[in-house]
Jmol script that loads the backbone (N, CA, C; Angstrom):
load data "model"
ATOM      1  N   MET A   1      86.461  86.135  95.017  1.00  0.00           N
ATOM      2  CA  MET A   1      86.914  87.396  94.454  1.00  0.00           C
ATOM      3  C   MET A   1      86.320  88.560  95.241  1.00  0.00           C
ATOM      4  N   GLY A   2      87.126  89.577  95.478  1.00  0.00           N
ATOM      5  CA  GLY A   2      86.690  90.717  96.255  1.00  0.00           C
ATOM      6  C   GLY A   2      85.852  91.696  95.444  1.00  0.00           C
ATOM      7  N   LYS A   3      85.215  92.617  96.175  1.00  0.00           N
ATOM      8  CA  LYS A   3      84.478  93.676  95.496  1.00  0.00           C
ATOM      9  C   LYS A   3      84.432  94.929  96.360  1.00  0.00           C
ATOM     10  N   PHE A   4      84.341  96.063  95.672  1.00  0.00           N
ATOM     11  CA  PHE A   4      84.168  97.346  96.330  1.00  0.00           C
ATOM     12  C   PHE A   4      82.669  97.628  96.388  1.00  0.00           C
ATOM     13  N   VAL A   5      82.149  97.913  97.568  1.00  0.00           N
ATOM     14  CA  VAL A   5      80.736  98.241  97.726  1.00  0.00           C
ATOM     15  C   VAL A   5      80.632  99.717  98.098  1.00  0.00           C
ATOM     16  N   ILE A   6      79.954 100.476  97.236  1.00  0.00           N
ATOM     17  CA  ILE A   6      79.772 101.912  97.472  1.00  0.00           C
ATOM     18  C   ILE A   6      78.400 102.143  98.090  1.00  0.00           C
ATOM     19  N   THR A   7      78.374 102.885  99.192  1.00  0.00           N
ATOM     20  CA  THR A   7      77.121 103.194  99.883  1.00  0.00           C
ATOM     21  C   THR A   7      77.104 104.663 100.286  1.00  0.00           C
ATOM     22  N   ASN A   8      75.919 105.099 100.741  1.00  0.00           N
ATOM     23  CA  ASN A   8      75.776 106.448 101.277  1.00  0.00           C
ATOM     24  C   ASN A   8      75.852 106.402 102.792  1.00  0.00           C
ATOM     25  N   ARG A   9      76.490 107.410 103.368  1.00  0.00           N
ATOM     26  CA  ARG A   9      76.478 107.574 104.822  1.00  0.00           C
ATOM     27  C   ARG A   9      75.220 108.365 105.198  1.00  0.00           C
ATOM     28  N   THR A  10      74.911 108.393 106.472  1.00  0.00           N
ATOM     29  CA  THR A  10      73.724 109.124 106.922  1.00  0.00           C
ATOM     30  C   THR A  10      73.841 110.622 106.652  1.00  0.00           C
ATOM     31  N   ASN A  11      75.070 111.140 106.560  1.00  0.00           N
ATOM     32  CA  ASN A  11      75.269 112.573 106.294  1.00  0.00           C
ATOM     33  C   ASN A  11      75.282 112.892 104.793  1.00  0.00           C
ATOM     34  N   GLY A  12      74.987 111.874 103.967  1.00  0.00           N
ATOM     35  CA  GLY A  12      74.923 112.097 102.526  1.00  0.00           C
ATOM     36  C   GLY A  12      76.227 111.843 101.789  1.00  0.00           C
ATOM     37  N   GLU A  13      77.310 111.639 102.521  1.00  0.00           N
ATOM     38  CA  GLU A  13      78.587 111.354 101.875  1.00  0.00           C
ATOM     39  C   GLU A  13      78.599 109.926 101.327  1.00  0.00           C
ATOM     40  N   TYR A  14      79.527 109.686 100.423  1.00  0.00           N
ATOM     41  CA  TYR A  14      79.733 108.354  99.851  1.00  0.00           C
ATOM     42  C   TYR A  14      80.920 107.704 100.543  1.00  0.00           C
ATOM     43  N   GLN A  15      80.886 106.387 100.623  1.00  0.00           N
ATOM     44  CA  GLN A  15      82.028 105.635 101.133  1.00  0.00           C
ATOM     45  C   GLN A  15      82.080 104.306 100.410  1.00  0.00           C
ATOM     46  N   PHE A  16      83.243 103.665 100.455  1.00  0.00           N
ATOM     47  CA  PHE A  16      83.342 102.315  99.909  1.00  0.00           C
ATOM     48  C   PHE A  16      83.963 101.400 100.940  1.00  0.00           C
ATOM     49  N   ASN A  17      83.596 100.143 100.850  1.00  0.00           N
ATOM     50  CA  ASN A  17      84.217  99.075 101.616  1.00  0.00           C
ATOM     51  C   ASN A  17      84.737  98.054 100.622  1.00  0.00           C
ATOM     52  N   LEU A  18      85.966  97.615 100.830  1.00  0.00           N
ATOM     53  CA  LEU A  18      86.504  96.503 100.054  1.00  0.00           C
ATOM     54  C   LEU A  18      86.180  95.241 100.823  1.00  0.00           C
ATOM     55  N   LYS A  19      85.453  94.341 100.164  1.00  0.00           N
ATOM     56  CA  LYS A  19      85.063  93.092 100.813  1.00  0.00           C
ATOM     57  C   LYS A  19      85.792  91.924 100.163  1.00  0.00           C
ATOM     58  N   ALA A  20      86.231  90.993 100.995  1.00  0.00           N
ATOM     59  CA  ALA A  20      86.877  89.779 100.500  1.00  0.00           C
ATOM     60  C   ALA A  20      85.816  88.860  99.911  1.00  0.00           C
ATOM     61  N   GLY A  21      86.248  87.781  99.290  1.00  0.00           N
ATOM     62  CA  GLY A  21      85.327  86.833  98.678  1.00  0.00           C
ATOM     63  C   GLY A  21      84.306  86.275  99.646  1.00  0.00           C
ATOM     64  N   ASN A  22      84.651  86.218 100.934  1.00  0.00           N
ATOM     65  CA  ASN A  22      83.738  85.684 101.945  1.00  0.00           C
ATOM     66  C   ASN A  22      82.773  86.753 102.480  1.00  0.00           C
ATOM     67  N   GLY A  23      82.836  87.969 101.913  1.00  0.00           N
ATOM     68  CA  GLY A  23      81.929  89.041 102.321  1.00  0.00           C
ATOM     69  C   GLY A  23      82.431  89.895 103.471  1.00  0.00           C
ATOM     70  N   GLN A  24      83.576  89.544 104.044  1.00  0.00           N
ATOM     71  CA  GLN A  24      84.115  90.305 105.167  1.00  0.00           C
ATOM     72  C   GLN A  24      84.763  91.592 104.664  1.00  0.00           C
ATOM     73  N   THR A  25      84.474  92.705 105.347  1.00  0.00           N
ATOM     74  CA  THR A  25      85.086  93.980 104.995  1.00  0.00           C
ATOM     75  C   THR A  25      86.552  93.973 105.418  1.00  0.00           C
ATOM     76  N   ILE A  26      87.444  94.262 104.459  1.00  0.00           N
ATOM     77  CA  ILE A  26      88.877  94.260 104.766  1.00  0.00           C
ATOM     78  C   ILE A  26      89.490  95.653 104.685  1.00  0.00           C
ATOM     79  N   LEU A  27      88.734  96.615 104.110  1.00  0.00           N
ATOM     80  CA  LEU A  27      89.221  97.999 104.056  1.00  0.00           C
ATOM     81  C   LEU A  27      88.007  98.910 103.936  1.00  0.00           C
ATOM     82  N   ALA A  28      87.963  99.956 104.756  1.00  0.00           N
ATOM     83  CA  ALA A  28      86.860 100.919 104.725  1.00  0.00           C
ATOM     84  C   ALA A  28      87.416 102.304 104.413  1.00  0.00           C
ATOM     85  N   SER A  29      86.710 103.030 103.559  1.00  0.00           N
ATOM     86  CA  SER A  29      87.187 104.349 103.146  1.00  0.00           C
ATOM     87  C   SER A  29      86.730 105.438 104.101  1.00  0.00           C
ATOM     88  N   GLU A  30      87.281 106.609 103.874  1.00  0.00           N
ATOM     89  CA  GLU A  30      86.802 107.826 104.508  1.00  0.00           C
ATOM     90  C   GLU A  30      85.520 108.228 103.778  1.00  0.00           C
ATOM     91  N   GLY A  31      84.892 109.315 104.193  1.00  0.00           N
ATOM     92  CA  GLY A  31      83.711 109.816 103.503  1.00  0.00           C
ATOM     93  C   GLY A  31      84.103 110.721 102.350  1.00  0.00           C
ATOM     94  N   TYR A  32      83.346 110.658 101.255  1.00  0.00           N
ATOM     95  CA  TYR A  32      83.573 111.496 100.077  1.00  0.00           C
ATOM     96  C   TYR A  32      82.312 112.304  99.798  1.00  0.00           C
ATOM     97  N   THR A  33      82.484 113.549  99.388  1.00  0.00           N
ATOM     98  CA  THR A  33      81.325 114.403  99.127  1.00  0.00           C
ATOM     99  C   THR A  33      80.666 114.100  97.796  1.00  0.00           C
ATOM    100  N   THR A  34      81.398 113.512  96.840  1.00  0.00           N
ATOM    101  CA  THR A  34      80.821 113.175  95.540  1.00  0.00           C
ATOM    102  C   THR A  34      81.105 111.719  95.195  1.00  0.00           C
ATOM    103  N   LYS A  35      80.247 111.155  94.363  1.00  0.00           N
ATOM    104  CA  LYS A  35      80.450 109.778  93.925  1.00  0.00           C
ATOM    105  C   LYS A  35      81.719 109.671  93.092  1.00  0.00           C
ATOM    106  N   ALA A  36      81.990 110.695  92.276  1.00  0.00           N
ATOM    107  CA  ALA A  36      83.197 110.683  91.448  1.00  0.00           C
ATOM    108  C   ALA A  36      84.451 110.587  92.313  1.00  0.00           C
ATOM    109  N   ALA A  37      84.484 111.330  93.403  1.00  0.00           N
ATOM    110  CA  ALA A  37      85.639 111.280  94.311  1.00  0.00           C
ATOM    111  C   ALA A  37      85.749 109.894  94.946  1.00  0.00           C
ATOM    112  N   CYS A  38      84.611 109.296  95.274  1.00  0.00           N
ATOM    113  CA  CYS A  38      84.602 107.951  95.854  1.00  0.00           C
ATOM    114  C   CYS A  38      85.148 106.933  94.852  1.00  0.00           C
ATOM    115  N   LEU A  39      84.726 107.042  93.600  1.00  0.00           N
ATOM    116  CA  LEU A  39      85.222 106.133  92.563  1.00  0.00           C
ATOM    117  C   LEU A  39      86.718 106.323  92.338  1.00  0.00           C
ATOM    118  N   ASN A  40      87.191 107.561  92.441  1.00  0.00           N
ATOM    119  CA  ASN A  40      88.636 107.810  92.363  1.00  0.00           C
ATOM    120  C   ASN A  40      89.354 107.110  93.512  1.00  0.00           C
ATOM    121  N   GLY A  41      88.739 107.104  94.694  1.00  0.00           N
ATOM    122  CA  GLY A  41      89.310 106.405  95.839  1.00  0.00           C
ATOM    123  C   GLY A  41      89.438 104.919  95.583  1.00  0.00           C
ATOM    124  N   VAL A  42      88.412 104.331  94.951  1.00  0.00           N
ATOM    125  CA  VAL A  42      88.454 102.905  94.597  1.00  0.00           C
ATOM    126  C   VAL A  42      89.642 102.637  93.674  1.00  0.00           C
ATOM    127  N   GLU A  43      89.798 103.468  92.653  1.00  0.00           N
ATOM    128  CA  GLU A  43      90.910 103.297  91.714  1.00  0.00           C
ATOM    129  C   GLU A  43      92.251 103.456  92.416  1.00  0.00           C
ATOM    130  N   SER A  44      92.310 104.371  93.368  1.00  0.00           N
ATOM    131  CA  SER A  44      93.542 104.597  94.124  1.00  0.00           C
ATOM    132  C   SER A  44      93.905 103.369  94.957  1.00  0.00           C
ATOM    133  N   VAL A  45      92.896 102.709  95.534  1.00  0.00           N
ATOM    134  CA  VAL A  45      93.159 101.481  96.298  1.00  0.00           C
ATOM    135  C   VAL A  45      93.697 100.399  95.367  1.00  0.00           C
ATOM    136  N   LYS A  46      93.072 100.253  94.191  1.00  0.00           N
ATOM    137  CA  LYS A  46      93.528  99.229  93.243  1.00  0.00           C
ATOM    138  C   LYS A  46      95.002  99.423  92.902  1.00  0.00           C
ATOM    139  N   LYS A  47      95.391 100.667  92.706  1.00  0.00           N
ATOM    140  CA  LYS A  47      96.765 100.985  92.312  1.00  0.00           C
ATOM    141  C   LYS A  47      97.737 100.888  93.492  1.00  0.00           C
ATOM    142  N   ASN A  48      97.399 101.547  94.591  1.00  0.00           N
ATOM    143  CA  ASN A  48      98.330 101.656  95.717  1.00  0.00           C
ATOM    144  C   ASN A  48      98.435 100.378  96.548  1.00  0.00           C
ATOM    145  N   SER A  49      97.447  99.495  96.449  1.00  0.00           N
ATOM    146  CA  SER A  49      97.482  98.268  97.259  1.00  0.00           C
ATOM    147  C   SER A  49      98.583  97.315  96.821  1.00  0.00           C
ATOM    148  N   GLN A  50      99.187  97.569  95.687  1.00  0.00           N
ATOM    149  CA  GLN A  50     100.252  96.685  95.212  1.00  0.00           C
ATOM    150  C   GLN A  50     101.637  97.143  95.659  1.00  0.00           C
ATOM    151  N   ASP A  51     101.698  98.219  96.430  1.00  0.00           N
ATOM    152  CA  ASP A  51     102.966  98.772  96.907  1.00  0.00           C
ATOM    153  C   ASP A  51     103.027  98.638  98.429  1.00  0.00           C
ATOM    154  N   ASP A  52     103.904  97.740  98.912  1.00  0.00           N
ATOM    155  CA  ASP A  52     104.010  97.502 100.358  1.00  0.00           C
ATOM    156  C   ASP A  52     104.259  98.785 101.144  1.00  0.00           C
ATOM    157  N   ALA A  53     104.967  99.730 100.551  1.00  0.00           N
ATOM    158  CA  ALA A  53     105.312 100.972 101.249  1.00  0.00           C
ATOM    159  C   ALA A  53     104.086 101.831 101.533  1.00  0.00           C
ATOM    160  N   ARG A  54     102.969 101.571 100.869  1.00  0.00           N
ATOM    161  CA  ARG A  54     101.745 102.365 101.055  1.00  0.00           C
ATOM    162  C   ARG A  54     100.940 101.924 102.275  1.00  0.00           C
ATOM    163  N   PHE A  55     101.280 100.748 102.826  1.00  0.00           N
ATOM    164  CA  PHE A  55     100.567 100.246 104.003  1.00  0.00           C
ATOM    165  C   PHE A  55     101.269 100.724 105.266  1.00  0.00           C
ATOM    166  N   GLU A  56     100.515 101.344 106.150  1.00  0.00           N
ATOM    167  CA  GLU A  56     101.057 101.791 107.429  1.00  0.00           C
ATOM    168  C   GLU A  56     100.477 100.904 108.524  1.00  0.00           C
ATOM    169  N   LYS A  57     101.347 100.119 109.151  1.00  0.00           N
ATOM    170  CA  LYS A  57     100.925  99.209 110.218  1.00  0.00           C
ATOM    171  C   LYS A  57     100.901  99.970 111.537  1.00  0.00           C
ATOM    172  N   LYS A  58      99.796  99.810 112.282  1.00  0.00           N
ATOM    173  CA  LYS A  58      99.632 100.572 113.515  1.00  0.00           C
ATOM    174  C   LYS A  58      99.136  99.685 114.648  1.00  0.00           C
ATOM    175  N   GLU A  59      99.329 100.210 115.872  1.00  0.00           N
ATOM    176  CA  GLU A  59      98.778  99.570 117.059  1.00  0.00           C
ATOM    177  C   GLU A  59      98.011 100.635 117.827  1.00  0.00           C
ATOM    178  N   SER A  60      96.773 100.311 118.208  1.00  0.00           N
ATOM    179  CA  SER A  60      95.941 101.285 118.920  1.00  0.00           C
ATOM    180  C   SER A  60      96.314 101.326 120.396  1.00  0.00           C
ATOM    181  N   SER A  61      95.766 102.304 121.090  1.00  0.00           N
ATOM    182  CA  SER A  61      96.085 102.473 122.510  1.00  0.00           C
ATOM    183  C   SER A  61      95.577 101.309 123.358  1.00  0.00           C
ATOM    184  N   ASN A  62      94.596 100.547 122.853  1.00  0.00           N
ATOM    185  CA  ASN A  62      94.083  99.402 123.615  1.00  0.00           C
ATOM    186  C   ASN A  62      94.740  98.088 123.222  1.00  0.00           C
ATOM    187  N   GLY A  63      95.853  98.166 122.463  1.00  0.00           N
ATOM    188  CA  GLY A  63      96.622  96.982 122.143  1.00  0.00           C
ATOM    189  C   GLY A  63      96.129  96.199 120.938  1.00  0.00           C
ATOM    190  N   LYS A  64      95.173  96.735 120.193  1.00  0.00           N
ATOM    191  CA  LYS A  64      94.698  96.075 118.971  1.00  0.00           C
ATOM    192  C   LYS A  64      95.531  96.580 117.786  1.00  0.00           C
ATOM    193  N   TYR A  65      95.512  95.811 116.719  1.00  0.00           N
ATOM    194  CA  TYR A  65      96.331  96.121 115.546  1.00  0.00           C
ATOM    195  C   TYR A  65      95.444  96.484 114.365  1.00  0.00           C
ATOM    196  N   TYR A  66      95.922  97.422 113.536  1.00  0.00           N
ATOM    197  CA  TYR A  66      95.190  97.789 112.330  1.00  0.00           C
ATOM    198  C   TYR A  66      96.166  98.393 111.335  1.00  0.00           C
ATOM    199  N   PHE A  67      95.657  98.690 110.135  1.00  0.00           N
ATOM    200  CA  PHE A  67      96.516  99.307 109.133  1.00  0.00           C
ATOM    201  C   PHE A  67      95.728 100.344 108.346  1.00  0.00           C
ATOM    202  N   SER A  68      96.473 101.248 107.749  1.00  0.00           N
ATOM    203  CA  SER A  68      95.912 102.229 106.823  1.00  0.00           C
ATOM    204  C   SER A  68      96.633 102.077 105.494  1.00  0.00           C
ATOM    205  N   LEU A  69      95.897 102.348 104.422  1.00  0.00           N
ATOM    206  CA  LEU A  69      96.479 102.375 103.083  1.00  0.00           C
ATOM    207  C   LEU A  69      96.532 103.828 102.647  1.00  0.00           C
ATOM    208  N   LYS A  70      97.713 104.265 102.244  1.00  0.00           N
ATOM    209  CA  LYS A  70      97.904 105.662 101.856  1.00  0.00           C
ATOM    210  C   LYS A  70      98.172 105.791 100.363  1.00  0.00           C
ATOM    211  N   SER A  71      97.776 106.928  99.820  1.00  0.00           N
ATOM    212  CA  SER A  71      98.048 107.221  98.408  1.00  0.00           C
ATOM    213  C   SER A  71      99.448 107.810  98.280  1.00  0.00           C
ATOM    214  N   THR A  72      99.842 108.104  97.054  1.00  0.00           N
ATOM    215  CA  THR A  72     101.191 108.631  96.814  1.00  0.00           C
ATOM    216  C   THR A  72     101.418 109.966  97.514  1.00  0.00           C
ATOM    217  N   ASN A  73     100.330 110.725  97.766  1.00  0.00           N
ATOM    218  CA  ASN A  73     100.481 112.019  98.445  1.00  0.00           C
ATOM    219  C   ASN A  73     100.412 111.898  99.971  1.00  0.00           C
ATOM    220  N   GLY A  74     100.338 110.663 100.468  1.00  0.00           N
ATOM    221  CA  GLY A  74     100.337 110.443 101.907  1.00  0.00           C
ATOM    222  C   GLY A  74      98.971 110.474 102.556  1.00  0.00           C
ATOM    223  N   GLN A  75      97.935 110.731 101.774  1.00  0.00           N
ATOM    224  CA  GLN A  75      96.577 110.784 102.317  1.00  0.00           C
ATOM    225  C   GLN A  75      96.055 109.360 102.529  1.00  0.00           C
ATOM    226  N   ILE A  76      95.332 109.147 103.625  1.00  0.00           N
ATOM    227  CA  ILE A  76      94.767 107.825 103.909  1.00  0.00           C
ATOM    228  C   ILE A  76      93.577 107.577 102.985  1.00  0.00           C
ATOM    229  N   ILE A  77      93.628 106.456 102.260  1.00  0.00           N
ATOM    230  CA  ILE A  77      92.538 106.070 101.358  1.00  0.00           C
ATOM    231  C   ILE A  77      91.542 105.188 102.100  1.00  0.00           C
ATOM    232  N   GLY A  78      92.063 104.327 102.957  1.00  0.00           N
ATOM    233  CA  GLY A  78      91.193 103.416 103.697  1.00  0.00           C
ATOM    234  C   GLY A  78      91.901 102.842 104.902  1.00  0.00           C
ATOM    235  N   SER A  79      91.101 102.319 105.834  1.00  0.00           N
ATOM    236  CA  SER A  79      91.632 101.729 107.058  1.00  0.00           C
ATOM    237  C   SER A  79      90.973 100.378 107.299  1.00  0.00           C
ATOM    238  N   SER A  80      91.673  99.555 108.032  1.00  0.00           N
ATOM    239  CA  SER A  80      91.185  98.205 108.324  1.00  0.00           C
ATOM    240  C   SER A  80      90.357  98.200 109.603  1.00  0.00           C
ATOM    241  N   GLU A  81      89.795  97.033 109.888  1.00  0.00           N
ATOM    242  CA  GLU A  81      89.178  96.793 111.181  1.00  0.00           C
ATOM    243  C   GLU A  81      90.289  96.604 112.216  1.00  0.00           C
ATOM    244  N   MET A  82      89.902  96.425 113.467  1.00  0.00           N
ATOM    245  CA  MET A  82      90.872  96.136 114.520  1.00  0.00           C
ATOM    246  C   MET A  82      91.111  94.629 114.581  1.00  0.00           C
ATOM    247  N   TYR A  83      92.374  94.252 114.725  1.00  0.00           N
ATOM    248  CA  TYR A  83      92.765  92.847 114.803  1.00  0.00           C
ATOM    249  C   TYR A  83      93.358  92.558 116.172  1.00  0.00           C
ATOM    250  N   GLU A  84      93.237  91.294 116.596  1.00  0.00           N
ATOM    251  CA  GLU A  84      93.753  90.888 117.903  1.00  0.00           C
ATOM    252  C   GLU A  84      95.270  90.731 117.902  1.00  0.00           C
ATOM    253  N   SER A  85      95.865  90.459 116.742  1.00  0.00           N
ATOM    254  CA  SER A  85      97.301  90.215 116.694  1.00  0.00           C
ATOM    255  C   SER A  85      97.914  90.891 115.472  1.00  0.00           C
ATOM    256  N   ALA A  86      99.227  91.079 115.534  1.00  0.00           N
ATOM    257  CA  ALA A  86      99.951  91.671 114.404  1.00  0.00           C
ATOM    258  C   ALA A  86      99.884  90.745 113.197  1.00  0.00           C
ATOM    259  N   SER A  87      99.918  89.435 113.427  1.00  0.00           N
ATOM    260  CA  SER A  87      99.874  88.500 112.297  1.00  0.00           C
ATOM    261  C   SER A  87      98.511  88.534 111.613  1.00  0.00           C
ATOM    262  N   ALA A  88      97.430  88.704 112.376  1.00  0.00           N
ATOM    263  CA  ALA A  88      96.099  88.816 111.775  1.00  0.00           C
ATOM    264  C   ALA A  88      96.007  90.091 110.934  1.00  0.00           C
ATOM    265  N   ARG A  89      96.602  91.174 111.445  1.00  0.00           N
ATOM    266  CA  ARG A  89      96.641  92.429 110.688  1.00  0.00           C
ATOM    267  C   ARG A  89      97.411  92.241 109.386  1.00  0.00           C
ATOM    268  N   ASP A  90      98.542  91.568 109.463  1.00  0.00           N
ATOM    269  CA  ASP A  90      99.352  91.339 108.268  1.00  0.00           C
ATOM    270  C   ASP A  90      98.597  90.475 107.253  1.00  0.00           C
ATOM    271  N   ASN A  91      97.791  89.521 107.732  1.00  0.00           N
ATOM    272  CA  ASN A  91      96.951  88.725 106.836  1.00  0.00           C
ATOM    273  C   ASN A  91      95.910  89.613 106.164  1.00  0.00           C
ATOM    274  N   GLY A  92      95.398  90.610 106.892  1.00  0.00           N
ATOM    275  CA  GLY A  92      94.449  91.564 106.317  1.00  0.00           C
ATOM    276  C   GLY A  92      95.081  92.356 105.189  1.00  0.00           C
ATOM    277  N   ILE A  93      96.321  92.762 105.362  1.00  0.00           N
ATOM    278  CA  ILE A  93      97.043  93.494 104.318  1.00  0.00           C
ATOM    279  C   ILE A  93      97.191  92.609 103.081  1.00  0.00           C
ATOM    280  N   GLU A  94      97.565  91.355 103.294  1.00  0.00           N
ATOM    281  CA  GLU A  94      97.710  90.430 102.163  1.00  0.00           C
ATOM    282  C   GLU A  94      96.382  90.238 101.433  1.00  0.00           C
ATOM    283  N   SER A  95      95.299  90.229 102.180  1.00  0.00           N
ATOM    284  CA  SER A  95      93.976  90.073 101.574  1.00  0.00           C
ATOM    285  C   SER A  95      93.624  91.286 100.708  1.00  0.00           C
ATOM    286  N   VAL A  96      93.969  92.481 101.169  1.00  0.00           N
ATOM    287  CA  VAL A  96      93.737  93.685 100.360  1.00  0.00           C
ATOM    288  C   VAL A  96      94.560  93.608  99.085  1.00  0.00           C
ATOM    289  N   LYS A  97      95.835  93.232  99.218  1.00  0.00           N
ATOM    290  CA  LYS A  97      96.720  93.140  98.050  1.00  0.00           C
ATOM    291  C   LYS A  97      96.194  92.130  97.027  1.00  0.00           C
ATOM    292  N   LYS A  98      95.592  91.050  97.516  1.00  0.00           N
ATOM    293  CA  LYS A  98      95.092  89.997  96.644  1.00  0.00           C
ATOM    294  C   LYS A  98      93.754  90.382  96.001  1.00  0.00           C
ATOM    295  N   ASN A  99      92.862  90.983  96.778  1.00  0.00           N
ATOM    296  CA  ASN A  99      91.494  91.228  96.320  1.00  0.00           C
ATOM    297  C   ASN A  99      91.297  92.537  95.560  1.00  0.00           C
ATOM    298  N   ALA A 100      92.041  93.580  95.897  1.00  0.00           N
ATOM    299  CA  ALA A 100      91.763  94.910  95.345  1.00  0.00           C
ATOM    300  C   ALA A 100      91.969  95.047  93.833  1.00  0.00           C
ATOM    301  N   PRO A 101      93.063  94.555  93.251  1.00  0.00           N
ATOM    302  CA  PRO A 101      93.346  94.880  91.844  1.00  0.00           C
ATOM    303  C   PRO A 101      92.242  94.518  90.856  1.00  0.00           C
ATOM    304  N   ASP A 102      91.603  93.378  91.044  1.00  0.00           N
ATOM    305  CA  ASP A 102      90.605  92.898  90.088  1.00  0.00           C
ATOM    306  C   ASP A 102      89.182  92.958  90.635  1.00  0.00           C
ATOM    307  N   ALA A 103      88.998  93.623  91.773  1.00  0.00           N
ATOM    308  CA  ALA A 103      87.674  93.656  92.405  1.00  0.00           C
ATOM    309  C   ALA A 103      86.697  94.456  91.551  1.00  0.00           C
ATOM    310  N   GLU A 104      85.476  93.938  91.458  1.00  0.00           N
ATOM    311  CA  GLU A 104      84.422  94.671  90.766  1.00  0.00           C
ATOM    312  C   GLU A 104      83.862  95.732  91.708  1.00  0.00           C
ATOM    313  N   THR A 105      83.124  96.667  91.163  1.00  0.00           N
ATOM    314  CA  THR A 105      82.513  97.723  91.976  1.00  0.00           C
ATOM    315  C   THR A 105      81.005  97.519  91.984  1.00  0.00           C
ATOM    316  N   ASP A 106      80.463  97.450  93.187  1.00  0.00           N
ATOM    317  CA  ASP A 106      79.021  97.271  93.393  1.00  0.00           C
ATOM    318  C   ASP A 106      78.488  98.579  93.982  1.00  0.00           C
ATOM    319  N   ASP A 107      77.842  99.395  93.147  1.00  0.00           N
ATOM    320  CA  ASP A 107      77.348 100.709  93.579  1.00  0.00           C
ATOM    321  C   ASP A 107      75.955 100.551  94.187  1.00  0.00           C
ATOM    322  N   GLN A 108      75.873 100.664  95.511  1.00  0.00           N
ATOM    323  CA  GLN A 108      74.596 100.557  96.203  1.00  0.00           C
ATOM    324  C   GLN A 108      74.132 101.912  96.729  1.00  0.00           C
ATOM    325  N   SER A 109      74.768 102.992  96.265  1.00  0.00           N
ATOM    326  CA  SER A 109      74.399 104.320  96.725  1.00  0.00           C
ATOM    327  C   SER A 109      73.121 104.785  96.021  1.00  0.00           C
ATOM    328  N   ALA A 110      72.462 105.729  96.641  1.00  0.00           N
ATOM    329  CA  ALA A 110      71.192 106.246  96.089  1.00  0.00           C
ATOM    330  C   ALA A 110      71.432 107.126  94.878  1.00  0.00           C
TER     331      ALA A 110
END
end "model"
wireframe off; spacefill off
backbone 0.3
color backbone group
């Protein structure tokens, strides 16, 4: 089962990572100035991860593949790691869809 891990960045902002059952990070958030905003981001991932249209599949300039998850207003909620192939990226999307809805939140921020 997946979980959202909330941590502090060195600049004091909050961020979350969605981790799969094996502990691998499958989605990383942007920075948030408040914990409340970060928790809202977690809820947004839980909701938006069930809509295929919210996933934007991309290819970087160096030929690696990744994806972003967007909210209803088009803002990026989180981004994936870089993958070697499009199929690996698509598996990452499926992992987010599977793990996010019921993931617990592990608050490790100060």
